[in-house]
N, CA, C and O atoms as a GROMACS GRO file, in nm:
protein
  516
    1MET      N    1   7.275   9.348  10.074
    1MET     CA    2   7.348   9.288  10.183
    1MET      C    3   7.250   9.220  10.276
    1MET      O    4   7.147   9.278  10.312
    2HIS      N    5   7.279   9.099  10.314
    2HIS     CA    6   7.192   9.023  10.403
    2HIS      C    7   7.243   9.032  10.545
    2HIS      O    8   7.364   9.020  10.569
    3ASN      N    9   7.154   9.051  10.637
    3ASN     CA   10   7.190   9.049  10.778
    3ASN      C   11   7.157   8.912  10.833
    3ASN      O   12   7.043   8.866  10.824
    4THR      N   13   7.256   8.849  10.890
    4THR     CA   14   7.236   8.718  10.946
    4THR      C   15   7.273   8.723  11.093
    4THR      O   16   7.374   8.782  11.130
    5ARG      N   17   7.192   8.662  11.175
    5ARG     CA   18   7.221   8.657  11.317
    5ARG      C   19   7.267   8.517  11.352
    5ARG      O   20   7.212   8.418  11.306
    6LEU      N   21   7.370   8.513  11.433
    6LEU     CA   22   7.426   8.386  11.476
    6LEU      C   23   7.427   8.385  11.627
    6LEU      O   24   7.486   8.473  11.690
    7TYR      N   25   7.361   8.287  11.685
    7TYR     CA   26   7.359   8.273  11.830
    7TYR      C   27   7.446   8.154  11.867
    7TYR      O   28   7.426   8.043  11.817
    8VAL      N   29   7.541   8.178  11.954
    8VAL     CA   30   7.634   8.074  11.992
    8VAL      C   31   7.639   8.066  12.144
    8VAL      O   32   7.648   8.167  12.213
    9THR      N   33   7.633   7.945  12.194
    9THR     CA   34   7.653   7.922  12.336
    9THR      C   35   7.795   7.869  12.352
    9THR      O   36   7.831   7.767  12.295
   10VAL      N   37   7.873   7.940  12.430
   10VAL     CA   38   8.013   7.904  12.446
   10VAL      C   39   8.033   7.846  12.584
   10VAL      O   40   8.004   7.909  12.686
   11GLY      N   41   8.084   7.725  12.587
   11GLY     CA   42   8.116   7.660  12.714
   11GLY      C   43   8.249   7.706  12.767
   11GLY      O   44   8.317   7.789  12.706
   12ARG      N   45   8.286   7.653  12.881
   12ARG     CA   46   8.412   7.690  12.945
   12ARG      C   47   8.528   7.653  12.852
   12ARG      O   48   8.533   7.541  12.803
   13GLY      N   49   8.620   7.746  12.829
   13GLY     CA   50   8.736   7.720  12.744
   13GLY      C   51   8.708   7.738  12.596
   13GLY      O   52   8.802   7.734  12.516
   14GLY      N   53   8.585   7.758  12.558
   14GLY     CA   54   8.552   7.773  12.417
   14GLY      C   55   8.561   7.916  12.367
   14GLY      O   56   8.554   7.940  12.246
   15ALA      N   57   8.576   8.011  12.457
   15ALA     CA   58   8.582   8.151  12.417
   15ALA      C   59   8.702   8.179  12.328
   15ALA      O   60   8.692   8.253  12.230
   16ALA      N   61   8.816   8.121  12.361
   16ALA     CA   62   8.936   8.144  12.280
   16ALA      C   63   8.918   8.086  12.140
   16ALA      O   64   8.956   8.149  12.042
   17ALA      N   65   8.861   7.966  12.132
   17ALA     CA   66   8.839   7.905  12.002
   17ALA      C   67   8.740   7.987  11.919
   17ALA      O   68   8.760   8.005  11.799
   18LEU      N   69   8.636   8.036  11.983
   18LEU     CA   70   8.539   8.119  11.913
   18LEU      C   71   8.604   8.248  11.864
   18LEU      O   72   8.578   8.292  11.752
   19PHE      N   73   8.687   8.309  11.948
   19PHE     CA   74   8.755   8.432  11.910
   19PHE      C   75   8.843   8.407  11.787
   19PHE      O   76   8.841   8.486  11.693
   20LEU      N   77   8.920   8.299  11.787
   20LEU     CA   78   9.006   8.268  11.673
   20LEU      C   79   8.925   8.242  11.547
   20LEU      O   80   8.963   8.284  11.438
   21ALA      N   81   8.814   8.172  11.561
   21ALA     CA   82   8.728   8.144  11.445
   21ALA      C   83   8.672   8.274  11.388
   21ALA      O   84   8.668   8.290  11.267
   22LEU      N   85   8.629   8.365  11.473
   22LEU     CA   86   8.576   8.492  11.427
   22LEU      C   87   8.684   8.575  11.359
   22LEU      O   88   8.659   8.638  11.256
   23CYS      N   89   8.805   8.575  11.414
   23CYS     CA   90   8.916   8.647  11.351
   23CYS      C   91   8.943   8.592  11.212
   23CYS      O   92   8.968   8.668  11.118
   24PHE      N   93   8.939   8.460  11.198
   24PHE     CA   94   8.961   8.396  11.069
   24PHE      C   95   8.854   8.439  10.970
   24PHE      O   96   8.884   8.470  10.855
   25LEU      N   97   8.728   8.440  11.013
   25LEU     CA   98   8.619   8.480  10.924
   25LEU      C   99   8.633   8.624  10.880
   25LEU      O  100   8.610   8.656  10.763
   26VAL      N  101   8.671   8.711  10.971
   26VAL     CA  102   8.689   8.852  10.936
   26VAL      C  103   8.806   8.866  10.837
   26VAL      O  104   8.796   8.942  10.741
   27ALA      N  105   8.914   8.794  10.861
   27ALA     CA  106   9.029   8.802  10.771
   27ALA      C  107   8.994   8.751  10.632
   27ALA      O  108   9.038   8.809  10.532
   28CYS      N  109   8.917   8.645  10.624
   28CYS     CA  110   8.879   8.590  10.493
   28CYS      C  111   8.788   8.683  10.416
   28CYS      O  112   8.789   8.683  10.293
   29ARG      N  113   8.709   8.763  10.486
   29ARG     CA  114   8.616   8.853  10.419
   29ARG      C  115   8.678   8.988  10.391
   29ARG      O  116   8.613   9.076  10.334
   30SER      N  117   8.802   9.007  10.431
   30SER     CA  118   8.867   9.136  10.415
   30SER      C  119   8.875   9.173  10.267
   30SER      O  120   8.916   9.092  10.183
   31GLU      N  121   8.838   9.294  10.237
   31GLU     CA  122   8.849   9.345  10.101
   31GLU      C  123   8.961   9.447  10.092
   31GLU      O  124   8.975   9.516   9.991
   32ALA      N  125   9.040   9.457  10.196
   32ALA     CA  126   9.144   9.558  10.203
   32ALA      C  127   9.280   9.501  10.162
   32ALA      O  128   9.383   9.544  10.213
   33ASP      N  129   9.281   9.405  10.070
   33ASP     CA  130   9.408   9.350  10.024
   33ASP      C  131   9.492   9.461   9.962
   33ASP      O  132   9.442   9.547   9.890
   34THR      N  133   9.620   9.457   9.992
   34THR     CA  134   9.714   9.555   9.939
   34THR      C  135   9.775   9.499   9.811
   34THR      O  136   9.802   9.379   9.802
   35ARG      N  137   9.795   9.585   9.714
   35ARG     CA  138   9.852   9.546   9.586
   35ARG      C  139  10.004   9.563   9.591
   35ARG      O  140  10.053   9.667   9.636
   36TYR      N  141  10.077   9.462   9.546
   36TYR     CA  142  10.223   9.465   9.549
   36TYR      C  143  10.281   9.436   9.412
   36TYR      O  144  10.220   9.369   9.328
   37GLU      N  145  10.401   9.489   9.391
   37GLU     CA  146  10.480   9.456   9.274
   37GLU      C  147  10.617   9.412   9.323
   37GLU      O  148  10.682   9.483   9.400
   38VAL      N  149  10.661   9.295   9.279
   38VAL     CA  150  10.791   9.242   9.318
   38VAL      C  151  10.873   9.222   9.191
   38VAL      O  152  10.827   9.162   9.095
   39ILE      N  153  10.996   9.274   9.193
   39ILE     CA  154  11.088   9.257   9.080
   39ILE      C  155  11.205   9.175   9.130
   39ILE      O  156  11.274   9.213   9.225
   40VAL      N  157  11.227   9.061   9.065
   40VAL     CA  158  11.334   8.969   9.104
   40VAL      C  159  11.443   8.974   8.998
   40VAL      O  160  11.420   8.943   8.881
   41HIS      N  161  11.563   9.015   9.040
   41HIS     CA  162  11.677   9.023   8.950
   41HIS      C  163  11.760   8.896   8.969
   41HIS      O  164  11.832   8.882   9.068
   42PHE      N  165  11.748   8.804   8.873
   42PHE     CA  166  11.822   8.679   8.879
   42PHE      C  167  11.965   8.701   8.830
   42PHE      O  168  11.995   8.802   8.766
   43ASN      N  169  12.054   8.606   8.862
   43ASN     CA  170  12.189   8.613   8.808
   43ASN      C  171  12.210   8.500   8.708
   43ASN      O  172  12.118   8.424   8.679
   44ALA      N  173  12.332   8.488   8.656
   44ALA     CA  174  12.360   8.396   8.547
   44ALA      C  175  12.349   8.249   8.587
   44ALA      O  176  12.347   8.162   8.499
   45SER      N  177  12.343   8.218   8.716
   45SER     CA  178  12.334   8.078   8.758
   45SER      C  179  12.191   8.026   8.766
   45SER      O  180  12.170   7.910   8.802
   46VAL      N  181  12.092   8.109   8.735
   46VAL     CA  182  11.951   8.069   8.747
   46VAL      C  183  11.916   7.960   8.647
   46VAL      O  184  11.965   7.960   8.534
   47THR      N  185  11.831   7.867   8.689
   47THR     CA  186  11.783   7.759   8.603
   47THR      C  187  11.630   7.765   8.598
   47THR      O  188  11.568   7.838   8.676
   48GLN      N  189  11.572   7.690   8.507
   48GLN     CA  190  11.425   7.686   8.498
   48GLN      C  191  11.361   7.640   8.629
   48GLN      O  192  11.262   7.700   8.671
   49PRO      N  193  11.414   7.536   8.696
   49PRO     CA  194  11.354   7.498   8.825
   49PRO      C  195  11.361   7.611   8.928
   49PRO      O  196  11.273   7.622   9.014
   50ASP      N  197  11.466   7.695   8.921
   50ASP     CA  198  11.475   7.810   9.012
   50ASP      C  199  11.362   7.909   8.983
   50ASP      O  200  11.299   7.961   9.075
   51LEU      N  201  11.338   7.936   8.856
   51LEU     CA  202  11.229   8.027   8.818
   51LEU      C  203  11.095   7.970   8.864
   51LEU      O  204  11.010   8.043   8.915
   52ASP      N  205  11.077   7.841   8.847
   52ASP     CA  206  10.953   7.775   8.890
   52ASP      C  207  10.936   7.784   9.042
   52ASP      O  208  10.824   7.803   9.090
   53PHE      N  209  11.046   7.769   9.116
   53PHE     CA  210  11.038   7.777   9.262
   53PHE      C  211  10.993   7.916   9.306
   53PHE      O  212  10.906   7.929   9.392
   54VAL      N  213  11.050   8.020   9.246
   54VAL     CA  214  11.012   8.157   9.283
   54VAL      C  215  10.866   8.182   9.249
   54VAL      O  216  10.794   8.244   9.328
   55ALA      N  217  10.820   8.135   9.134
   55ALA     CA  218  10.679   8.151   9.097
   55ALA      C  219  10.589   8.082   9.199
   55ALA      O  220  10.488   8.139   9.241
   56ALA      N  221  10.625   7.960   9.240
   56ALA     CA  222  10.545   7.888   9.340
   56ALA      C  223  10.550   7.959   9.474
   56ALA      O  224  10.448   7.965   9.544
   57TYR      N  225  10.664   8.012   9.511
   57TYR     CA  226  10.676   8.087   9.637
   57TYR      C  227  10.581   8.206   9.638
   57TYR      O  228  10.510   8.229   9.736
   58LEU      N  229  10.578   8.281   9.528
   58LEU     CA  230  10.493   8.399   9.521
   58LEU      C  231  10.345   8.361   9.515
   58LEU      O  232  10.260   8.437   9.562
   59ARG      N  233  10.312   8.244   9.458
   59ARG     CA  234  10.173   8.198   9.458
   59ARG      C  235  10.124   8.171   9.600
   59ARG      O  236  10.003   8.166   9.624
   60GLY      N  237  10.216   8.155   9.694
   60GLY     CA  238  10.178   8.140   9.834
   60GLY      C  239  10.112   8.266   9.889
   60GLY      O  240  10.038   8.259   9.987
   61TYR      N  241  10.140   8.380   9.828
   61TYR     CA  242  10.077   8.506   9.869
   61TYR      C  243   9.946   8.529   9.796
   61TYR      O  244   9.851   8.585   9.852
   62ASP      N  245   9.939   8.487   9.671
   62ASP     CA  246   9.818   8.504   9.590
   62ASP      C  247   9.820   8.399   9.480
   62ASP      O  248   9.907   8.403   9.393
   63PRO      N  249   9.726   8.305   9.481
   63PRO     CA  250   9.727   8.199   9.380
   63PRO      C  251   9.709   8.252   9.238
   63PRO      O  252   9.740   8.181   9.142
   64ASP      N  253   9.660   8.375   9.223
   64ASP     CA  254   9.640   8.434   9.091
   64ASP      C  255   9.754   8.527   9.050
   64ASP      O  256   9.738   8.610   8.961
   65VAL      N  257   9.869   8.514   9.115
   65VAL     CA  258   9.982   8.605   9.087
   65VAL      C  259  10.021   8.597   8.940
   65VAL      O  260  10.022   8.489   8.880
   66ASP      N  261  10.053   8.711   8.884
   66ASP     CA  262  10.114   8.718   8.752
   66ASP      C  263  10.264   8.727   8.775
   66ASP      O  264  10.311   8.824   8.836
   67PHE      N  265  10.342   8.630   8.727
   67PHE     CA  266  10.487   8.633   8.740
   67PHE      C  267  10.543   8.622   8.600
   67PHE      O  268  10.550   8.513   8.543
   68LEU      N  269  10.583   8.734   8.545
   68LEU     CA  270  10.631   8.741   8.407
   68LEU      C  271  10.783   8.747   8.406
   68LEU      O  272  10.844   8.824   8.480
   69ILE      N  273  10.843   8.665   8.322
   69ILE     CA  274  10.988   8.660   8.309
   69ILE      C  275  11.028   8.732   8.181
   69ILE      O  276  10.982   8.698   8.072
   70GLN      N  277  11.116   8.832   8.195
   70GLN     CA  278  11.164   8.904   8.077
   70GLN      C  279  11.263   8.815   8.002
   70GLN      O  280  11.341   8.742   8.063
   71GLU      N  281  11.259   8.822   7.872
   71GLU     CA  282  11.342   8.737   7.787
   71GLU      C  283  11.480   8.798   7.768
   71GLU      O  284  11.523   8.822   7.655
   72THR      N  285  11.549   8.822   7.878
   72THR     CA  286  11.688   8.869   7.875
   72THR      C  287  11.768   8.768   7.956
   72THR      O  288  11.710   8.684   8.025
   73PHE      N  289  11.900   8.777   7.949
   73PHE     CA  290  11.979   8.690   8.034
   73PHE      C  291  12.087   8.772   8.100
   73PHE      O  292  12.161   8.843   8.032
   74PRO      N  293  12.098   8.763   8.229
   74PRO     CA  294  12.009   8.690   8.320
   74PRO      C  295  11.871   8.755   8.324
   74PRO      O  296  11.858   8.876   8.307
   75PRO      N  297  11.770   8.673   8.347
   75PRO     CA  298  11.632   8.724   8.342
   75PRO      C  299  11.594   8.808   8.464
   75PRO      O  300  11.659   8.804   8.568
   76THR      N  301  11.489   8.882   8.444
   76THR     CA  302  11.425   8.957   8.553
   76THR      C  303  11.280   8.912   8.556
   76THR      O  304  11.215   8.903   8.452
   77GLY      N  305  11.229   8.884   8.674
   77GLY     CA  306  11.090   8.845   8.690
   77GLY      C  307  11.012   8.955   8.758
   77GLY      O  308  11.060   9.018   8.852
   78VAL      N  309  10.891   8.978   8.711
   78VAL     CA  310  10.804   9.079   8.769
   78VAL      C  311  10.674   9.011   8.813
   78VAL      O  312  10.608   8.945   8.733
   79ALA      N  313  10.640   9.028   8.938
   79ALA     CA  314  10.517   8.970   8.993
   79ALA      C  315  10.428   9.080   9.045
   79ALA      O  316  10.474   9.178   9.105
   80ARG      N  317  10.299   9.063   9.021
   80ARG     CA  318  10.199   9.157   9.074
   80ARG      C  319  10.089   9.075   9.138
   80ARG      O  320  10.036   8.982   9.078
   81PHE      N  321  10.054   9.112   9.262
   81PHE     CA  322   9.953   9.035   9.334
   81PHE      C  323   9.892   9.118   9.445
   81PHE      O  324   9.939   9.228   9.476
   82LYS      N  325   9.786   9.063   9.504
   82LYS     CA  326   9.719   9.126   9.619
   82LYS      C  327   9.727   9.031   9.737
   82LYS      O  328   9.713   8.910   9.722
   83THR      N  329   9.748   9.087   9.854
   83THR     CA  330   9.747   9.008   9.976
   83THR      C  331   9.721   9.101  10.094
   83THR      O  332   9.742   9.222  10.084
   84ASN      N  333   9.676   9.045  10.203
   84ASN     CA  334   9.654   9.126  10.323
   84ASN      C  335   9.754   9.089  10.432
   84ASN      O  336   9.730   9.115  10.550
   85GLY      N  337   9.866   9.029  10.394
   85GLY     CA  338   9.970   8.992  10.489
   85GLY      C  339  10.038   9.113  10.549
   85GLY      O  340  10.022   9.226  10.503
   86ARG      N  341  10.115   9.087  10.654
   86ARG     CA  342  10.189   9.194  10.720
   86ARG      C  343  10.336   9.182  10.683
   86ARG      O  344  10.388   9.072  10.668
   87ASN      N  345  10.402   9.296  10.669
   87ASN     CA  346  10.545   9.302  10.638
   87ASN      C  347  10.580   9.220  10.513
   87ASN      O  348  10.685   9.155  10.507
   88VAL      N  349  10.493   9.223  10.416
   88VAL     CA  350  10.508   9.141  10.296
   88VAL      C  351  10.640   9.168  10.226
   88VAL      O  352  10.715   9.074  10.199
   89CYS      N  353  10.670   9.291  10.198
   89CYS     CA  354  10.793   9.323  10.124
   89CYS      C  355  10.918   9.284  10.202
   89CYS      O  356  11.012   9.229  10.146
   90GLU      N  357  10.919   9.312  10.330
   90GLU     CA  358  11.036   9.277  10.411
   90GLU      C  359  11.060   9.126  10.410
   90GLU      O  360  11.175   9.082  10.398
   91VAL      N  361  10.954   9.048  10.421
   91VAL     CA  362  10.967   8.902  10.424
   91VAL      C  363  11.012   8.850  10.288
   91VAL      O  364  11.104   8.769  10.280
   92ILE      N  365  10.947   8.894  10.182
   92ILE     CA  366  10.982   8.846  10.048
   92ILE      C  367  11.127   8.880  10.014
   92ILE      O  368  11.202   8.794   9.967
   93GLU      N  369  11.166   9.004  10.037
   93GLU     CA  370  11.303   9.044  10.005
   93GLU      C  371  11.404   8.962  10.086
   93GLU      O  372  11.503   8.914  10.032
   94ALA      N  373  11.379   8.947  10.216
   94ALA     CA  374  11.472   8.874  10.302
   94ALA      C  375  11.483   8.727  10.261
   94ALA      O  376  11.593   8.672  10.258
   95GLU      N  377  11.370   8.663  10.231
   95GLU     CA  378  11.374   8.521  10.197
   95GLU      C  379  11.431   8.494  10.059
   95GLU      O  380  11.513   8.404  10.043
   96LEU      N  381  11.388   8.570   9.959
   96LEU     CA  382  11.436   8.543   9.824
   96LEU      C  383  11.582   8.583   9.804
   96LEU      O  384  11.653   8.519   9.726
   97GLU      N  385  11.627   8.686   9.871
   97GLU     CA  386  11.766   8.729   9.852
   97GLU      C  387  11.866   8.632   9.913
   97GLU      O  388  11.987   8.649   9.894
   98THR      N  389  11.820   8.532   9.986
   98THR     CA  390  11.912   8.429  10.036
   98THR      C  391  11.943   8.325   9.929
   98THR      O  392  12.036   8.246   9.945
   99MET      N  393  11.869   8.324   9.820
   99MET     CA  394  11.889   8.227   9.713
   99MET      C  395  12.012   8.265   9.631
   99MET      O  396  12.028   8.381   9.593
  100SER      N  397  12.098   8.168   9.604
  100SER     CA  398  12.224   8.196   9.535
  100SER      C  399  12.204   8.245   9.392
  100SER      O  400  12.292   8.310   9.336
  101TYR      N  401  12.090   8.215   9.332
  101TYR     CA  402  12.064   8.252   9.193
  101TYR      C  403  11.990   8.385   9.179
  101TYR      O  404  11.948   8.422   9.069
  102ILE      N  405  11.974   8.458   9.290
  102ILE     CA  406  11.906   8.588   9.288
  102ILE      C  407  12.005   8.695   9.332
  102ILE      O  408  12.066   8.685   9.439
  103ASP      N  409  12.019   8.800   9.249
  103ASP     CA  410  12.106   8.913   9.286
  103ASP      C  411  12.035   9.008   9.381
  103ASP      O  412  12.093   9.051   9.481
  104SER      N  413  11.909   9.041   9.350
  104SER     CA  414  11.836   9.134   9.436
  104SER      C  415  11.686   9.122   9.411
  104SER      O  416  11.642   9.070   9.309
  105VAL      N  417  11.609   9.171   9.508
  105VAL     CA  418  11.463   9.171   9.500
  105VAL      C  419  11.415   9.309   9.541
  105VAL      O  420  11.455   9.362   9.645
  106ASP      N  421  11.329   9.367   9.458
  106ASP     CA  422  11.266   9.495   9.490
  106ASP      C  423  11.117   9.471   9.508
  106ASP      O  424  11.052   9.411   9.422
  107CYS      N  425  11.064   9.516   9.619
  107CYS     CA  426  10.922   9.498   9.648
  107CYS      C  427  10.864   9.630   9.694
  107CYS      O  428  10.925   9.701   9.774
  108ALA      N  429  10.745   9.662   9.644
  108ALA     CA  430  10.678   9.785   9.684
  108ALA      C  431  10.528   9.770   9.659
  108ALA      O  432  10.485   9.681   9.586
  109LYS      N  433  10.452   9.858   9.719
  109LYS     CA  434  10.309   9.861   9.689
  109LYS      C  435  10.293   9.903   9.544
  109LYS      O  436  10.359   9.996   9.497
  110ALA      N  437  10.206   9.833   9.473
  110ALA     CA  438  10.186   9.860   9.330
  110ALA      C  439  10.101   9.985   9.311
  110ALA      O  440  10.005  10.007   9.385
  111PRO      N  441  10.137  10.065   9.212
  111PRO     CA  442  10.055  10.183   9.184
  111PRO      C  443   9.918  10.142   9.131
  111PRO      O  444   9.902  10.036   9.070
  112ASP      N  445   9.820  10.227   9.154
  112ASP     CA  446   9.687  10.201   9.099
  112ASP      C  447   9.693  10.202   8.948
  112ASP      O  448   9.775  10.272   8.888
  113GLY      N  449   9.606  10.123   8.886
  113GLY     CA  450   9.598  10.120   8.741
  113GLY      C  451   9.677  10.007   8.677
  113GLY      O  452   9.658   9.978   8.559
  114ILE      N  453   9.766   9.943   8.753
  114ILE     CA  454   9.842   9.830   8.700
  114ILE      C  455   9.760   9.705   8.723
  114ILE      O  456   9.717   9.681   8.836
  115PRO      N  457   9.737   9.622   8.620
  115PRO     CA  458   9.660   9.499   8.640
  115PRO      C  459   9.729   9.409   8.742
  115PRO      O  460   9.851   9.393   8.740
  116ILE      N  461   9.650   9.350   8.829
  116ILE     CA  462   9.702   9.264   8.935
  116ILE      C  463   9.636   9.128   8.925
  116ILE      O  464   9.514   9.119   8.927
  117GLY      N  465   9.716   9.022   8.914
  117GLY     CA  466   9.668   8.884   8.919
  117GLY      C  467   9.564   8.853   8.813
  117GLY      O  468   9.464   8.923   8.800
  118GLY      N  469   9.589   8.748   8.739
  118GLY     CA  470   9.494   8.702   8.639
  118GLY      C  471   9.480   8.792   8.518
  118GLY      O  472   9.385   8.779   8.441
  119GLY      N  473   9.574   8.885   8.501
  119GLY     CA  474   9.568   8.977   8.388
  119GLY      C  475   9.605   8.907   8.258
  119GLY      O  476   9.642   8.790   8.258
  120THR      N  477   9.595   8.979   8.150
  120THR     CA  478   9.630   8.925   8.020
  120THR      C  479   9.780   8.918   8.007
  120THR      O  480   9.848   9.018   8.031
  121PRO      N  481   9.836   8.803   7.969
  121PRO     CA  482   9.981   8.792   7.953
  121PRO      C  483  10.032   8.889   7.847
  121PRO      O  484   9.963   8.919   7.750
  122VAL      N  485  10.152   8.938   7.868
  122VAL     CA  486  10.215   9.031   7.775
  122VAL      C  487  10.282   8.949   7.666
  122VAL      O  488  10.354   8.854   7.694
  123SER      N  489  10.257   8.986   7.541
  123SER     CA  490  10.318   8.916   7.428
  123SER      C  491  10.454   8.978   7.398
  123SER      O  492  10.471   9.100   7.408
  124SER      N  493  10.550   8.894   7.362
  124SER     CA  494  10.683   8.945   7.328
  124SER      C  495  10.697   8.972   7.178
  124SER      O  496  10.804   9.013   7.133
  125THR      N  497  10.592   8.950   7.103
  125THR     CA  498  10.597   8.976   6.959
  125THR      C  499  10.505   9.092   6.924
  125THR      O  500  10.395   9.104   6.979
  126ALA      N  501  10.550   9.176   6.834
  126ALA     CA  502  10.469   9.290   6.793
  126ALA      C  503  10.373   9.247   6.684
  126ALA      O  504  10.406   9.162   6.601
  127GLU      N  505  10.255   9.305   6.684
  127GLU     CA  506  10.157   9.275   6.579
  127GLU      C  507  10.200   9.339   6.450
  127GLU      O  508  10.262   9.446   6.449
  128GLY      N  509  10.167   9.276   6.341
  128GLY     CA  510  10.190   9.336   6.211
  128GLY      C  511  10.327   9.306   6.154
  128GLY      O  512  10.361   9.361   6.049
  129ARG      N  513  10.407   9.224   6.217
  129ARG     CA  514  10.540   9.192   6.162
  129ARG      C  515  10.532   9.079   6.068
  129ARG      O  516  10.634   9.039   6.012
   0.00000   0.00000   0.00000
């Protein structure tokens, strides 16, 4: 670990800007991201653009999100990602459940041991067939 010293002279009115910049730097270096699992239960009116929209929405929390769609109809989508946001589950559930093509959304902290973001995609075919 390297220790770096930063000397800053702050003029009048610059203290607030410096404080915000420091908060941003601390937030960006945070290693305390929480792991989440979101299950989206779509209904029969869902279309491919709807699935794409939900995937893009979830990428707003983590660009490396894994959003896997089960091959059933109506489909269920499962997303796993890390973020350090606040009230993540409450916000996701409230926003996505307003969509006419979604029946319900379940969000919770993901258990340890489940791959999060950038994991190996699950194959729907069994080996050896």
